[in-house]
C-alpha positions as CSV (number, residue, x, y, z in Angstrom):
1,X,8.4,-76.0,-14.9
2,X,10.0,-73.7,-12.6
3,X,13.7,-73.7,-13.5
4,X,11.9,-73.0,-17.3
5,X,9.8,-69.7,-15.5
6,X,13.0,-68.4,-13.5
7,X,15.1,-68.5,-16.7
8,X,12.5,-66.4,-17.6
9,X,12.4,-64.2,-15.4
10,X,15.9,-63.9,-14.9
11,X,16.6,-63.5,-18.9
12,X,13.7,-60.3,-18.5
13,X,15.8,-58.4,-15.7
14,X,18.5,-59.1,-17.8
15,X,17.3,-57.0,-20.4
16,X,15.7,-54.6,-18.6
17,X,19.2,-53.7,-17.3
18,X,20.5,-53.2,-20.3
19,X,17.6,-51.4,-21.7
20,X,16.6,-49.0,-18.5
21,X,21.0,-49.3,-18.0
22,X,20.3,-49.6,-13.8
23,X,18.8,-47.2,-12.1
24,X,20.8,-45.5,-10.4
25,X,24.3,-45.2,-12.6
26,X,23.4,-42.0,-14.1
27,X,24.1,-42.7,-18.4
28,X,27.2,-41.1,-17.6
29,X,29.0,-44.5,-17.3
30,X,32.2,-44.7,-15.1
31,X,35.0,-42.7,-16.9
32,X,32.3,-39.3,-17.5
33,X,30.8,-38.9,-13.8
34,X,34.0,-39.5,-12.5
35,X,35.4,-36.8,-15.1
36,X,32.4,-34.3,-13.3
37,X,32.6,-35.3,-9.6
38,X,36.6,-34.3,-10.6
39,X,34.9,-30.7,-11.9
40,X,33.8,-30.4,-9.0
41,X,36.3,-30.8,-6.9
42,X,38.8,-28.8,-9.1
43,X,37.2,-25.6,-9.3
44,X,35.6,-26.0,-5.8
45,X,39.1,-25.6,-4.4
46,X,40.1,-23.6,-6.5
47,X,36.9,-21.2,-5.6
48,X,37.4,-21.4,-2.2
49,X,41.2,-20.4,-2.3
50,X,39.2,-17.0,-3.9
51,X,37.2,-17.2,-1.2
52,X,39.9,-17.3,1.1
53,X,41.9,-14.0,-0.4
54,X,39.2,-12.4,-0.5
55,X,38.9,-12.5,3.4
56,X,42.1,-12.0,3.1
57,X,43.1,-15.6,5.0
58,X,45.7,-16.1,1.8
59,X,48.2,-14.4,0.2
60,X,49.8,-15.4,-2.7
61,X,52.3,-13.9,-5.2
62,X,51.7,-13.7,-8.6
63,X,53.2,-17.0,-9.8
64,X,50.7,-18.6,-6.8
65,X,47.5,-16.5,-8.1
66,X,48.1,-17.9,-11.5
67,X,48.4,-21.3,-11.0
68,X,44.5,-20.1,-8.6
69,X,43.8,-19.6,-11.9
70,X,45.0,-21.8,-14.3
71,X,46.1,-25.0,-12.5
72,X,42.4,-26.4,-11.8
73,X,40.9,-25.7,-16.2
74,X,44.8,-27.4,-16.7
75,X,43.5,-30.5,-15.2
76,X,40.1,-30.6,-15.9
77,X,41.8,-31.1,-19.8
78,X,43.6,-33.8,-19.6
79,X,41.3,-35.5,-17.7
80,X,38.7,-34.7,-20.2
81,X,41.0,-35.8,-22.6
82,X,41.4,-39.5,-21.0
83,X,37.4,-39.4,-21.1
84,X,36.1,-39.1,-24.2
85,X,39.7,-41.9,-25.7
86,X,37.9,-43.4,-22.6
87,X,34.7,-43.4,-24.1
88,X,34.6,-44.0,-27.8
89,X,35.2,-47.3,-26.9
90,X,32.4,-47.6,-24.3
91,X,29.2,-48.5,-26.2
92,X,26.0,-46.1,-25.6
93,X,23.8,-48.9,-23.6
94,X,19.9,-47.8,-23.2
95,X,17.7,-44.7,-24.3
96,X,18.1,-43.2,-21.3
97,X,21.2,-43.5,-20.9
98,X,22.0,-41.6,-23.9
99,X,19.2,-39.3,-23.2
100,X,21.0,-38.1,-20.1
101,X,24.2,-38.0,-22.0
102,X,23.1,-36.0,-24.2
103,X,21.4,-33.6,-22.0
104,X,24.9,-33.1,-20.1
105,X,26.8,-32.8,-23.7
106,X,24.1,-30.4,-24.6
107,X,25.0,-28.7,-20.7
108,X,29.1,-27.7,-21.5
109,X,27.7,-27.0,-25.5
110,X,25.5,-24.1,-23.4
111,X,28.3,-23.4,-21.1
112,X,30.9,-22.6,-24.2
113,X,27.4,-20.7,-25.6
114,X,27.8,-18.5,-22.4
115,X,31.6,-17.8,-21.6
116,X,31.3,-16.3,-25.4
117,X,27.9,-13.7,-24.3
118,X,28.8,-12.5,-20.2
119,X,33.0,-11.7,-21.5
120,X,31.7,-10.3,-24.5
121,X,29.0,-8.3,-21.7
122,X,31.7,-7.0,-19.3
123,X,34.9,-6.1,-22.4
124,X,32.3,-3.4,-24.4
125,X,31.0,-2.8,-20.3
126,X,34.5,-2.3,-18.7
127,X,32.4,-4.4,-15.6
128,X,33.7,-7.4,-14.5
129,X,29.8,-8.1,-13.0
130,X,29.2,-8.8,-16.4
131,X,30.9,-12.1,-15.9
132,X,29.7,-12.6,-12.6
133,X,27.0,-13.6,-14.0
134,X,28.1,-16.5,-15.9
135,X,28.4,-18.9,-13.6
136,X,25.3,-18.6,-11.1
137,X,23.5,-18.8,-15.3
138,X,25.7,-21.9,-15.6
139,X,23.9,-22.8,-12.1
140,X,20.7,-22.2,-12.7
141,X,21.5,-24.7,-16.1
142,X,22.8,-27.5,-14.4
143,X,19.2,-27.1,-11.7
144,X,18.0,-28.3,-15.1
145,X,19.7,-30.5,-16.3
146,X,19.9,-32.6,-13.3
147,X,15.8,-32.6,-12.9
148,X,16.7,-33.9,-16.8
149,X,17.4,-37.1,-15.0
150,X,15.2,-36.8,-12.3
151,X,13.0,-37.7,-14.6
152,X,14.3,-40.3,-16.4
153,X,15.7,-42.2,-13.1
154,X,13.1,-40.8,-10.1
155,X,15.5,-40.9,-8.2
156,X,15.4,-38.9,-4.6
157,X,18.6,-36.8,-4.7
158,X,19.1,-36.0,-8.0
159,X,15.8,-33.9,-7.3
160,X,17.9,-32.7,-4.0
161,X,21.1,-32.4,-6.1
162,X,18.6,-30.3,-9.0
163,X,16.9,-28.1,-6.6
164,X,20.3,-27.1,-5.2
165,X,22.1,-25.7,-8.3
166,X,19.3,-23.7,-8.4
167,X,19.0,-22.4,-5.5
168,X,22.6,-22.2,-4.8
169,X,22.2,-20.2,-8.5
170,X,20.2,-17.6,-7.5
171,X,21.8,-16.9,-4.6
172,X,24.6,-15.7,-6.9
173,X,22.5,-14.1,-8.6
174,X,21.2,-12.3,-5.7
175,X,24.3,-11.7,-4.7
176,X,26.7,-10.4,-7.2
177,X,27.9,-7.0,-4.9
178,X,28.9,-9.8,-2.2
179,X,31.8,-11.9,-3.5
180,X,32.4,-12.9,0.0
181,X,28.8,-14.7,0.0
182,X,29.2,-15.6,-3.8
183,X,32.7,-17.3,-3.6
184,X,31.4,-19.0,-0.6
185,X,27.9,-20.2,-1.4
186,X,29.5,-20.9,-5.2
187,X,32.3,-23.2,-3.5
188,X,29.6,-25.3,-1.5
189,X,28.0,-26.0,-3.9
190,X,30.4,-27.2,-6.2
191,X,31.1,-29.3,-3.7
192,X,28.0,-30.1,-2.9
193,X,25.9,-30.9,-5.9
194,X,29.1,-31.5,-8.5
195,X,31.8,-33.1,-6.7
196,X,29.5,-35.8,-5.0
197,X,27.1,-36.7,-7.3
198,X,29.7,-37.2,-9.4
199,X,31.5,-39.0,-7.4
200,X,28.6,-41.4,-6.1
201,X,28.2,-42.1,-10.2
202,X,31.2,-43.5,-10.7
203,X,31.2,-45.4,-8.0
204,X,27.5,-46.8,-9.1
205,X,28.9,-47.4,-12.6
206,X,32.0,-49.5,-11.6
207,X,30.0,-51.2,-9.6
208,X,28.8,-55.1,-11.8
209,X,25.4,-55.2,-13.5
210,X,23.4,-57.7,-11.2
């Protein structure tokens, strides 16, 4: 009888793990989480490079500036293509996982729309400051998405990530006239709230389910 009860409990635990997707796993899967973390690393390094240029610490020739401006995006697009191919073969298990994945996908679509809005405003008004509001808004949107993830997963570190995105986004919006502080906050935010959580979720998702 005890063996039968243990078997039933094990079966129920297994079914619950499938339904909920594992508390720490985030819902992106290892490839998606790795892409998220890589984006934080690539764009954080790029922004830190721009910060060094503003402070006069880093001086680069035209080719170097071109690479700093475009290489992170080229690498990211290659990684994204690989992840899309991998994720097409990965079953999306659990309603919570699907909700988290959908939230991040929706953020990507919103970001594309924001690029058009702020780029058009900057060109129309001949003022680059309009474009600088775009990253600040993206940070705030990321904070909102992470609040959704926290609501679904109930992990304290996810709430901290959400708060970090929101605070950094507000600070950037208030520091449009201080490019050095603006870039520093953006770089640190990308490292702390994108790279670190992304690679953490990748490591968690790579662990075998228990």
